[in-house]
Backbone atoms as SQL, in Angstrom:
CREATE TABLE atoms (id INTEGER PRIMARY KEY, chain TEXT, resi INTEGER, resn TEXT, atom TEXT, x REAL, y REAL, z REAL);
INSERT INTO atoms VALUES
  (1, 'A', 1, 'UNK', 'N', 0.871, -1.347, 0.006),
  (2, 'A', 1, 'UNK', 'CA', -0.004, -0.027, -0.025),
  (3, 'A', 1, 'UNK', 'C', 0.878, 1.302, 0.026),
  (4, 'A', 2, 'UNK', 'N', 0.239, 2.278, -0.605),
  (5, 'A', 2, 'UNK', 'CA', 1.097, 3.605, -0.723),
  (6, 'A', 2, 'UNK', 'C', 1.369, 4.184, 0.671),
  (7, 'A', 3, 'UNK', 'N', 0.388, 3.966, 1.556),
  (8, 'A', 3, 'UNK', 'CA', 0.437, 4.618, 2.855),
  (9, 'A', 3, 'UNK', 'C', 1.574, 4.022, 3.719),
  (10, 'A', 4, 'UNK', 'N', 1.938, 2.927, 3.306),
  (11, 'A', 4, 'UNK', 'CA', 3.074, 2.195, 4.110),
  (12, 'A', 4, 'UNK', 'C', 4.361, 2.856, 3.768),
  (13, 'A', 5, 'UNK', 'N', 4.527, 3.508, 2.638),
  (14, 'A', 5, 'UNK', 'CA', 5.851, 4.121, 2.284),
  (15, 'A', 5, 'UNK', 'C', 5.791, 5.563, 2.408),
  (16, 'A', 6, 'UNK', 'N', 4.695, 6.235, 2.894),
  (17, 'A', 6, 'UNK', 'CA', 4.773, 7.597, 3.126),
  (18, 'A', 6, 'UNK', 'C', 4.558, 7.970, 4.584),
  (19, 'A', 7, 'UNK', 'N', 5.135, 8.928, 4.926),
  (20, 'A', 7, 'UNK', 'CA', 5.169, 9.422, 6.369),
  (21, 'A', 7, 'UNK', 'C', 4.129, 10.416, 6.636),
  (22, 'A', 8, 'UNK', 'N', 3.016, 10.489, 5.698),
  (23, 'A', 8, 'UNK', 'CA', 2.060, 11.464, 5.983),
  (24, 'A', 8, 'UNK', 'C', 0.691, 10.649, 5.804),
  (25, 'A', 9, 'UNK', 'N', -0.406, 11.152, 6.466),
  (26, 'A', 9, 'UNK', 'CA', -1.683, 10.454, 6.167),
  (27, 'A', 9, 'UNK', 'C', -2.280, 10.887, 4.830),
  (28, 'A', 10, 'UNK', 'N', -2.574, 9.712, 3.927),
  (29, 'A', 10, 'UNK', 'CA', -3.119, 10.215, 2.721),
  (30, 'A', 10, 'UNK', 'C', -4.323, 9.348, 2.402),
  (31, 'A', 11, 'UNK', 'N', -5.028, 9.832, 1.542),
  (32, 'A', 11, 'UNK', 'CA', -6.349, 9.071, 1.071),
  (33, 'A', 11, 'UNK', 'C', -6.387, 9.049, -0.304),
  (34, 'A', 12, 'UNK', 'N', -6.399, 7.724, -0.893),
  (35, 'A', 12, 'UNK', 'CA', -6.431, 7.541, -2.224),
  (36, 'A', 12, 'UNK', 'C', -7.897, 7.479, -2.994),
  (37, 'A', 13, 'UNK', 'N', -8.047, 8.351, -3.785),
  (38, 'A', 13, 'UNK', 'CA', -9.253, 8.496, -4.253),
  (39, 'A', 13, 'UNK', 'C', -9.380, 7.764, -5.696),
  (40, 'A', 14, 'UNK', 'N', -10.393, 6.871, -5.970),
  (41, 'A', 14, 'UNK', 'CA', -10.382, 6.465, -7.243),
  (42, 'A', 14, 'UNK', 'C', -9.630, 5.085, -7.147),
  (43, 'A', 15, 'UNK', 'N', -9.395, 4.455, -8.324),
  (44, 'A', 15, 'UNK', 'CA', -8.855, 3.266, -8.331),
  (45, 'A', 15, 'UNK', 'C', -7.418, 3.311, -8.465),
  (46, 'A', 16, 'UNK', 'N', -6.535, 2.365, -7.653),
  (47, 'A', 16, 'UNK', 'CA', -5.131, 2.466, -7.672),
  (48, 'A', 16, 'UNK', 'C', -4.703, 1.287, -8.436),
  (49, 'A', 17, 'UNK', 'N', -4.211, 1.517, -9.846),
  (50, 'A', 17, 'UNK', 'CA', -3.710, 0.369, -10.690),
  (51, 'A', 17, 'UNK', 'C', -2.630, 0.965, -11.631),
  (52, 'A', 18, 'UNK', 'N', -2.000, 0.139, -12.296),
  (53, 'A', 18, 'UNK', 'CA', -1.031, 0.465, -13.139),
  (54, 'A', 18, 'UNK', 'C', -1.166, 1.609, -14.189),
  (55, 'A', 19, 'UNK', 'N', -2.370, 1.358, -14.857),
  (56, 'A', 19, 'UNK', 'CA', -2.787, 2.368, -15.836),
  (57, 'A', 19, 'UNK', 'C', -2.936, 3.780, -15.365),
  (58, 'A', 20, 'UNK', 'N', -3.477, 3.896, -14.140),
  (59, 'A', 20, 'UNK', 'CA', -3.834, 5.251, -13.446),
  (60, 'A', 20, 'UNK', 'C', -2.155, 5.779, -13.053),
  (61, 'A', 21, 'UNK', 'N', -1.389, 4.958, -12.788),
  (62, 'A', 21, 'UNK', 'CA', 0.118, 5.457, -12.310),
  (63, 'A', 21, 'UNK', 'C', 0.670, 5.865, -13.448),
  (64, 'A', 22, 'UNK', 'N', 0.589, 5.015, -14.738),
  (65, 'A', 22, 'UNK', 'CA', 1.192, 5.548, -15.996),
  (66, 'A', 22, 'UNK', 'C', 0.643, 6.968, -16.348),
  (67, 'A', 23, 'UNK', 'N', -0.685, 7.213, -16.158),
  (68, 'A', 23, 'UNK', 'CA', -1.175, 8.352, -16.505),
  (69, 'A', 23, 'UNK', 'C', -0.674, 9.615, -15.663),
  (70, 'A', 24, 'UNK', 'N', -0.683, 9.294, -14.376),
  (71, 'A', 24, 'UNK', 'CA', -0.274, 10.307, -13.367),
  (72, 'A', 24, 'UNK', 'C', 1.198, 10.954, -13.673),
  (73, 'A', 25, 'UNK', 'N', 2.109, 9.605, -13.673),
  (74, 'A', 25, 'UNK', 'CA', 3.496, 9.781, -13.739),
  (75, 'A', 25, 'UNK', 'C', 3.844, 10.232, -15.238),
  (76, 'A', 26, 'UNK', 'N', 2.875, 10.203, -16.245),
  (77, 'A', 26, 'UNK', 'CA', 3.133, 10.590, -17.507),
  (78, 'A', 26, 'UNK', 'C', 4.415, 9.826, -18.030),
  (79, 'A', 27, 'UNK', 'N', 4.296, 8.372, -17.726),
  (80, 'A', 27, 'UNK', 'CA', 5.455, 7.553, -18.286),
  (81, 'A', 27, 'UNK', 'C', 5.114, 7.112, -19.744),
  (82, 'A', 28, 'UNK', 'N', 6.145, 7.175, -20.585),
  (83, 'A', 28, 'UNK', 'CA', 6.003, 6.650, -21.899),
  (84, 'A', 28, 'UNK', 'C', 7.320, 6.168, -22.382),
  (85, 'A', 29, 'UNK', 'N', 7.354, 5.220, -23.458),
  (86, 'A', 29, 'UNK', 'CA', 8.797, 4.713, -23.856),
  (87, 'A', 29, 'UNK', 'C', 9.653, 5.935, -24.333),
  (88, 'A', 30, 'UNK', 'N', 10.834, 5.544, -24.364),
  (89, 'A', 30, 'UNK', 'CA', 11.789, 6.596, -24.860),
  (90, 'A', 30, 'UNK', 'C', 11.579, 6.922, -26.337),
  (91, 'A', 31, 'UNK', 'N', 11.869, 8.070, -26.769),
  (92, 'A', 31, 'UNK', 'CA', 11.811, 8.555, -28.208),
  (93, 'A', 31, 'UNK', 'C', 12.847, 7.924, -28.937),
  (94, 'A', 32, 'UNK', 'N', 12.582, 6.492, -29.306),
  (95, 'A', 32, 'UNK', 'CA', 13.687, 5.918, -30.035),
  (96, 'A', 32, 'UNK', 'C', 13.335, 6.254, -31.594),
  (97, 'A', 33, 'UNK', 'N', 14.495, 6.052, -32.365),
  (98, 'A', 33, 'UNK', 'CA', 14.552, 6.424, -33.722),
  (99, 'A', 33, 'UNK', 'C', 13.578, 5.421, -34.530),
  (100, 'A', 34, 'UNK', 'N', 13.494, 4.267, -34.256),
  (101, 'A', 34, 'UNK', 'CA', 12.861, 3.221, -34.949),
  (102, 'A', 34, 'UNK', 'C', 11.429, 3.015, -34.425),
  (103, 'A', 35, 'UNK', 'N', 10.368, 3.030, -35.324),
  (104, 'A', 35, 'UNK', 'CA', 9.094, 2.826, -35.056),
  (105, 'A', 35, 'UNK', 'C', 9.044, 1.388, -34.412),
  (106, 'A', 36, 'UNK', 'N', 9.611, 0.460, -34.944),
  (107, 'A', 36, 'UNK', 'CA', 9.664, -0.987, -34.652),
  (108, 'A', 36, 'UNK', 'C', 10.019, -1.220, -32.978),
  (109, 'A', 37, 'UNK', 'N', 11.147, -0.328, -32.720),
  (110, 'A', 37, 'UNK', 'CA', 11.508, -0.428, -31.254),
  (111, 'A', 37, 'UNK', 'C', 10.415, 0.362, -30.323),
  (112, 'A', 38, 'UNK', 'N', 9.917, 1.263, -30.739),
  (113, 'A', 38, 'UNK', 'CA', 8.773, 1.884, -30.044),
  (114, 'A', 38, 'UNK', 'C', 7.546, 0.940, -29.691),
  (115, 'A', 39, 'UNK', 'N', 7.378, 0.439, -30.948),
  (116, 'A', 39, 'UNK', 'CA', 6.088, -0.598, -30.725),
  (117, 'A', 39, 'UNK', 'C', 6.439, -1.690, -29.740),
  (118, 'A', 40, 'UNK', 'N', 7.658, -2.316, -29.931),
  (119, 'A', 40, 'UNK', 'CA', 8.053, -3.437, -29.097),
  (120, 'A', 40, 'UNK', 'C', 8.083, -3.093, -27.536),
  (121, 'A', 41, 'UNK', 'N', 8.780, -1.737, -27.306),
  (122, 'A', 41, 'UNK', 'CA', 8.641, -1.217, -25.922),
  (123, 'A', 41, 'UNK', 'C', 7.413, -0.941, -25.389),
  (124, 'A', 42, 'UNK', 'N', 6.510, -0.523, -26.219),
  (125, 'A', 42, 'UNK', 'CA', 5.228, -0.164, -25.737),
  (126, 'A', 42, 'UNK', 'C', 4.555, -1.323, -25.332),
  (127, 'A', 43, 'UNK', 'N', 4.428, -2.473, -26.323),
  (128, 'A', 43, 'UNK', 'CA', 3.738, -3.680, -26.062),
  (129, 'A', 43, 'UNK', 'C', 4.246, -4.403, -24.731),
  (130, 'A', 44, 'UNK', 'N', 5.701, -4.293, -24.623),
  (131, 'A', 44, 'UNK', 'CA', 6.393, -4.923, -23.360),
  (132, 'A', 44, 'UNK', 'C', 5.927, -4.424, -22.071),
  (133, 'A', 45, 'UNK', 'N', 5.994, -3.027, -21.986),
  (134, 'A', 45, 'UNK', 'CA', 5.516, -2.336, -20.707),
  (135, 'A', 45, 'UNK', 'C', 4.157, -2.534, -20.428),
  (136, 'A', 46, 'UNK', 'N', 3.318, -2.493, -21.445),
  (137, 'A', 46, 'UNK', 'CA', 1.841, -2.562, -21.203),
  (138, 'A', 46, 'UNK', 'C', 1.517, -4.046, -20.725),
  (139, 'A', 47, 'UNK', 'N', 2.040, -5.046, -21.456),
  (140, 'A', 47, 'UNK', 'CA', 1.680, -6.429, -20.960),
  (141, 'A', 47, 'UNK', 'C', 2.292, -6.693, -19.583),
  (142, 'A', 48, 'UNK', 'N', 3.379, -6.115, -19.186),
  (143, 'A', 48, 'UNK', 'CA', 4.069, -6.462, -17.915),
  (144, 'A', 48, 'UNK', 'C', 3.202, -5.762, -16.876),
  (145, 'A', 49, 'UNK', 'N', 2.914, -4.540, -17.060),
  (146, 'A', 49, 'UNK', 'CA', 2.184, -3.757, -16.044),
  (147, 'A', 49, 'UNK', 'C', 0.633, -4.092, -15.760),
  (148, 'A', 50, 'UNK', 'N', 0.022, -4.370, -16.995),
  (149, 'A', 50, 'UNK', 'CA', -1.449, -4.568, -16.866),
  (150, 'A', 50, 'UNK', 'C', -1.701, -6.062, -17.072),
  (151, 'A', 51, 'UNK', 'N', -0.767, -6.960, -17.017),
  (152, 'A', 51, 'UNK', 'CA', -1.014, -8.425, -17.104),
  (153, 'A', 51, 'UNK', 'C', -1.837, -8.851, -18.260),
  (154, 'A', 52, 'UNK', 'N', -1.536, -8.173, -19.451),
  (155, 'A', 52, 'UNK', 'CA', -2.167, -8.463, -20.640),
  (156, 'A', 52, 'UNK', 'C', -1.768, -9.851, -21.271),
  (157, 'A', 53, 'UNK', 'N', -2.846, -10.892, -21.612),
  (158, 'A', 53, 'UNK', 'CA', -2.336, -12.038, -22.047),
  (159, 'A', 53, 'UNK', 'C', -2.177, -12.290, -23.552),
  (160, 'A', 54, 'UNK', 'N', -2.808, -11.395, -24.337),
  (161, 'A', 54, 'UNK', 'CA', -2.751, -11.329, -25.757),
  (162, 'A', 54, 'UNK', 'C', -2.867, -9.892, -26.324),
  (163, 'A', 55, 'UNK', 'N', -2.008, -9.708, -27.328),
  (164, 'A', 55, 'UNK', 'CA', -1.990, -8.342, -27.990),
  (165, 'A', 55, 'UNK', 'C', -2.594, -8.602, -29.432),
  (166, 'A', 56, 'UNK', 'N', -3.556, -7.638, -29.762),
  (167, 'A', 56, 'UNK', 'CA', -4.236, -7.701, -31.053),
  (168, 'A', 56, 'UNK', 'C', -3.538, -6.542, -31.870),
  (169, 'A', 57, 'UNK', 'N', -3.024, -6.658, -32.847),
  (170, 'A', 57, 'UNK', 'CA', -2.360, -5.676, -33.747),
  (171, 'A', 57, 'UNK', 'C', -3.231, -5.555, -34.966),
  (172, 'A', 58, 'UNK', 'N', -3.829, -4.549, -35.470),
  (173, 'A', 58, 'UNK', 'CA', -4.563, -4.220, -36.509),
  (174, 'A', 58, 'UNK', 'C', -3.843, -3.388, -37.707),
  (175, 'A', 59, 'UNK', 'N', -3.609, -4.022, -38.992),
  (176, 'A', 59, 'UNK', 'CA', -3.194, -3.317, -39.965),
  (177, 'A', 59, 'UNK', 'C', -1.883, -3.072, -39.990),
  (178, 'A', 60, 'UNK', 'N', -1.062, -3.921, -39.430),
  (179, 'A', 60, 'UNK', 'CA', 0.460, -3.729, -39.435),
  (180, 'A', 60, 'UNK', 'C', 1.164, -3.681, -40.769),
  (181, 'A', 61, 'UNK', 'N', 0.413, -4.268, -41.713),
  (182, 'A', 61, 'UNK', 'CA', 1.028, -4.156, -43.160),
  (183, 'A', 61, 'UNK', 'C', 1.044, -2.802, -43.630),
  (184, 'A', 62, 'UNK', 'N', 0.160, -1.888, -43.140),
  (185, 'A', 62, 'UNK', 'CA', 0.035, -0.605, -43.532),
  (186, 'A', 62, 'UNK', 'C', 1.256, 0.468, -43.158),
  (187, 'A', 63, 'UNK', 'N', 1.775, -0.036, -41.988),
  (188, 'A', 63, 'UNK', 'CA', 2.997, 0.957, -41.586),
  (189, 'A', 63, 'UNK', 'C', 4.247, 0.179, -41.307),
  (190, 'A', 64, 'UNK', 'N', 4.429, -1.044, -41.599),
  (191, 'A', 64, 'UNK', 'CA', 5.868, -1.654, -41.540),
  (192, 'A', 64, 'UNK', 'C', 5.883, -2.605, -42.562),
  (193, 'A', 65, 'UNK', 'N', 7.160, -2.794, -43.160),
  (194, 'A', 65, 'UNK', 'CA', 7.544, -3.545, -44.089),
  (195, 'A', 65, 'UNK', 'C', 7.737, -5.017, -43.579),
  (196, 'A', 66, 'UNK', 'N', 7.730, -5.917, -44.665),
  (197, 'A', 66, 'UNK', 'CA', 7.798, -7.451, -44.261),
  (198, 'A', 66, 'UNK', 'C', 8.955, -7.686, -43.367),
  (199, 'A', 67, 'UNK', 'N', 10.124, -7.284, -43.586),
  (200, 'A', 67, 'UNK', 'CA', 11.314, -7.603, -42.697),
  (201, 'A', 67, 'UNK', 'C', 11.070, -7.035, -41.368),
  (202, 'A', 68, 'UNK', 'N', 10.255, -5.971, -41.262),
  (203, 'A', 68, 'UNK', 'CA', 10.086, -5.312, -39.805),
  (204, 'A', 68, 'UNK', 'C', 9.156, -6.059, -39.034),
  (205, 'A', 69, 'UNK', 'N', 8.006, -6.550, -39.698),
  (206, 'A', 69, 'UNK', 'CA', 7.009, -7.388, -39.163),
  (207, 'A', 69, 'UNK', 'C', 7.632, -8.612, -38.676),
  (208, 'A', 70, 'UNK', 'N', 8.523, -9.296, -39.440),
  (209, 'A', 70, 'UNK', 'CA', 9.196, -10.455, -39.072),
  (210, 'A', 70, 'UNK', 'C', 10.026, -10.262, -37.834),
  (211, 'A', 71, 'UNK', 'N', 10.703, -9.129, -37.676),
  (212, 'A', 71, 'UNK', 'CA', 11.489, -8.755, -36.487),
  (213, 'A', 71, 'UNK', 'C', 10.429, -8.574, -35.298),
  (214, 'A', 72, 'UNK', 'N', 9.397, -7.934, -35.458),
  (215, 'A', 72, 'UNK', 'CA', 8.360, -7.718, -34.554),
  (216, 'A', 72, 'UNK', 'C', 7.980, -8.891, -33.900),
  (217, 'A', 73, 'UNK', 'N', 7.561, -9.932, -34.884),
  (218, 'A', 73, 'UNK', 'CA', 7.062, -11.108, -34.329),
  (219, 'A', 73, 'UNK', 'C', 8.178, -11.989, -33.503),
  (220, 'A', 74, 'UNK', 'N', 9.353, -11.856, -34.024),
  (221, 'A', 74, 'UNK', 'CA', 10.494, -12.563, -33.337),
  (222, 'A', 74, 'UNK', 'C', 10.717, -11.906, -32.021),
  (223, 'A', 75, 'UNK', 'N', 10.709, -10.639, -31.898),
  (224, 'A', 75, 'UNK', 'CA', 10.844, -9.774, -30.666),
  (225, 'A', 75, 'UNK', 'C', 9.805, -10.187, -29.710),
  (226, 'A', 76, 'UNK', 'N', 8.480, -10.301, -30.126),
  (227, 'A', 76, 'UNK', 'CA', 7.482, -10.578, -29.312),
  (228, 'A', 76, 'UNK', 'C', 7.399, -12.069, -28.757),
  (229, 'A', 77, 'UNK', 'N', 7.920, -12.849, -29.620),
  (230, 'A', 77, 'UNK', 'CA', 8.067, -14.298, -29.329),
  (231, 'A', 77, 'UNK', 'C', 8.895, -14.343, -28.263),
  (232, 'A', 78, 'UNK', 'N', 10.262, -13.719, -28.325),
  (233, 'A', 78, 'UNK', 'CA', 11.340, -13.805, -27.565),
  (234, 'A', 78, 'UNK', 'C', 10.783, -13.450, -26.114),
  (235, 'A', 79, 'UNK', 'N', 9.957, -12.328, -26.078),
  (236, 'A', 79, 'UNK', 'CA', 9.413, -11.769, -25.005),
  (237, 'A', 79, 'UNK', 'C', 8.247, -12.460, -24.272),
  (238, 'A', 80, 'UNK', 'N', 8.064, -13.763, -25.082),
  (239, 'A', 80, 'UNK', 'CA', 6.673, -14.652, -24.562),
  (240, 'A', 80, 'UNK', 'C', 5.511, -13.691, -24.529),
  (241, 'A', 81, 'UNK', 'N', 5.234, -12.940, -25.660),
  (242, 'A', 81, 'UNK', 'CA', 3.965, -12.115, -25.678),
  (243, 'A', 81, 'UNK', 'C', 3.291, -12.696, -26.840),
  (244, 'A', 82, 'UNK', 'N', 1.890, -13.082, -26.603),
  (245, 'A', 82, 'UNK', 'CA', 1.041, -13.598, -27.543),
  (246, 'A', 82, 'UNK', 'C', 0.356, -12.626, -28.360),
  (247, 'A', 83, 'UNK', 'N', 0.431, -12.639, -29.621),
  (248, 'A', 83, 'UNK', 'CA', -0.109, -11.658, -30.574),
  (249, 'A', 83, 'UNK', 'C', -0.989, -12.245, -31.590),
  (250, 'A', 84, 'UNK', 'N', -1.827, -11.473, -31.989),
  (251, 'A', 84, 'UNK', 'CA', -2.908, -11.810, -33.036),
  (252, 'A', 84, 'UNK', 'C', -2.902, -10.530, -34.176),
  (253, 'A', 85, 'UNK', 'N', -2.504, -10.886, -35.233),
  (254, 'A', 85, 'UNK', 'CA', -2.399, -9.835, -36.391),
  (255, 'A', 85, 'UNK', 'C', -3.822, -9.892, -37.164),
  (256, 'A', 86, 'UNK', 'N', -4.471, -8.687, -37.365),
  (257, 'A', 86, 'UNK', 'CA', -5.642, -8.670, -38.086),
  (258, 'A', 86, 'UNK', 'C', -5.351, -7.690, -39.295),
  (259, 'A', 87, 'UNK', 'N', -5.575, -8.233, -40.474),
  (260, 'A', 87, 'UNK', 'CA', -5.229, -7.308, -41.675),
  (261, 'A', 87, 'UNK', 'C', -6.466, -7.613, -42.638),
  (262, 'A', 88, 'UNK', 'N', -6.574, -6.522, -43.458),
  (263, 'A', 88, 'UNK', 'CA', -7.646, -6.526, -44.438),
  (264, 'A', 88, 'UNK', 'C', -7.181, -7.072, -45.889),
  (265, 'A', 89, 'UNK', 'N', -5.899, -7.164, -45.920),
  (266, 'A', 89, 'UNK', 'CA', -5.436, -7.832, -47.217),
  (267, 'A', 89, 'UNK', 'C', -4.204, -8.712, -46.866),
  (268, 'A', 90, 'UNK', 'N', -3.956, -9.472, -47.618),
  (269, 'A', 90, 'UNK', 'CA', -2.853, -10.474, -47.650),
  (270, 'A', 90, 'UNK', 'C', -1.634, -10.010, -48.459),
  (271, 'A', 91, 'UNK', 'N', -0.605, -9.398, -48.054),
  (272, 'A', 91, 'UNK', 'CA', 0.471, -9.020, -48.690),
  (273, 'A', 91, 'UNK', 'C', 1.674, -9.955, -48.757),
  (274, 'A', 92, 'UNK', 'N', 1.950, -10.579, -47.613),
  (275, 'A', 92, 'UNK', 'CA', 2.975, -11.505, -47.495),
  (276, 'A', 92, 'UNK', 'C', 2.795, -12.566, -46.241),
  (277, 'A', 93, 'UNK', 'N', 3.478, -13.596, -46.177),
  (278, 'A', 93, 'UNK', 'CA', 3.397, -14.547, -45.289),
  (279, 'A', 93, 'UNK', 'C', 4.369, -14.042, -44.098),
  (280, 'A', 94, 'UNK', 'N', 3.845, -13.989, -42.760),
  (281, 'A', 94, 'UNK', 'CA', 4.638, -13.747, -41.740),
  (282, 'A', 94, 'UNK', 'C', 5.415, -15.140, -41.196),
  (283, 'A', 95, 'UNK', 'N', 6.734, -14.963, -41.158),
  (284, 'A', 95, 'UNK', 'CA', 7.404, -16.161, -40.643),
  (285, 'A', 95, 'UNK', 'C', 7.055, -16.735, -39.293),
  (286, 'A', 96, 'UNK', 'N', 6.785, -18.107, -39.241),
  (287, 'A', 96, 'UNK', 'CA', 6.483, -18.722, -37.974),
  (288, 'A', 96, 'UNK', 'C', 5.121, -18.287, -37.300),
  (289, 'A', 97, 'UNK', 'N', 4.229, -17.863, -38.299),
  (290, 'A', 97, 'UNK', 'CA', 2.744, -17.495, -37.789),
  (291, 'A', 97, 'UNK', 'C', 1.858, -18.238, -38.707),
  (292, 'A', 98, 'UNK', 'N', 0.852, -18.758, -37.996),
  (293, 'A', 98, 'UNK', 'CA', -0.263, -19.445, -38.826),
  (294, 'A', 98, 'UNK', 'C', -1.158, -18.277, -39.547),
  (295, 'A', 99, 'UNK', 'N', -1.556, -18.511, -40.678),
  (296, 'A', 99, 'UNK', 'CA', -2.291, -17.651, -41.336),
  (297, 'A', 99, 'UNK', 'C', -3.521, -18.188, -41.580),
  (298, 'A', 100, 'UNK', 'N', -4.629, -17.379, -41.504),
  (299, 'A', 100, 'UNK', 'CA', -5.888, -17.822, -41.874),
  (300, 'A', 100, 'UNK', 'C', -6.536, -16.749, -42.826),
  (301, 'A', 101, 'UNK', 'N', -7.044, -17.028, -43.943),
  (302, 'A', 101, 'UNK', 'CA', -7.672, -16.087, -44.723),
  (303, 'A', 101, 'UNK', 'C', -9.280, -16.308, -44.667),
  (304, 'A', 102, 'UNK', 'N', -9.997, -15.198, -44.554),
  (305, 'A', 102, 'UNK', 'CA', -11.392, -15.370, -44.647),
  (306, 'A', 102, 'UNK', 'C', -11.856, -14.373, -45.719),
  (307, 'A', 103, 'UNK', 'N', -12.563, -14.932, -46.697),
  (308, 'A', 103, 'UNK', 'CA', -13.026, -14.324, -47.919),
  (309, 'A', 103, 'UNK', 'C', -14.202, -13.454, -47.586),
  (310, 'A', 104, 'UNK', 'N', -14.689, -12.827, -48.711),
  (311, 'A', 104, 'UNK', 'CA', -15.937, -11.940, -48.586),
  (312, 'A', 104, 'UNK', 'C', -17.115, -12.688, -48.078),
  (313, 'A', 105, 'UNK', 'N', -17.193, -14.045, -48.511),
  (314, 'A', 105, 'UNK', 'CA', -18.403, -14.812, -48.172),
  (315, 'A', 105, 'UNK', 'C', -18.095, -15.457, -46.713),
  (316, 'A', 106, 'UNK', 'N', -17.121, -14.956, -46.098),
  (317, 'A', 106, 'UNK', 'CA', -16.865, -15.315, -44.524),
  (318, 'A', 106, 'UNK', 'C', -16.346, -16.783, -44.454),
  (319, 'A', 107, 'UNK', 'N', -15.792, -17.240, -45.596),
  (320, 'A', 107, 'UNK', 'CA', -15.407, -18.721, -45.697),
  (321, 'A', 107, 'UNK', 'C', -13.735, -18.777, -45.581),
  (322, 'A', 108, 'UNK', 'N', -13.349, -19.645, -44.794),
  (323, 'A', 108, 'UNK', 'CA', -11.924, -19.839, -44.609),
  (324, 'A', 108, 'UNK', 'C', -11.263, -20.402, -45.704),
  (325, 'A', 109, 'UNK', 'N', -10.192, -19.710, -46.118),
  (326, 'A', 109, 'UNK', 'CA', -9.508, -20.334, -47.261),
  (327, 'A', 109, 'UNK', 'C', -8.192, -21.017, -46.791);
């Protein structure tokens, strides 16, 4: 408890959780030069603090190249983070990932 660490009498208003601490402290990943590193750091921090079991990434083909997506999946796999990619088109196969395509008729190909 926070009261155990402070030498003053405090009252905590609202919910005391990781998300609120991040908001209050204005914590964010370092401004790294590569978008890929920012994405991995953001996902890593949030999954650790909020105990997230799976991350869903939508439209990654729109802002990362094939090599970067493969590095992203390799990094997340190394960190033991489960990820689901949702795309609106099939551009290329992601290494070591199962691909399921559902067509306009909602049939699995």
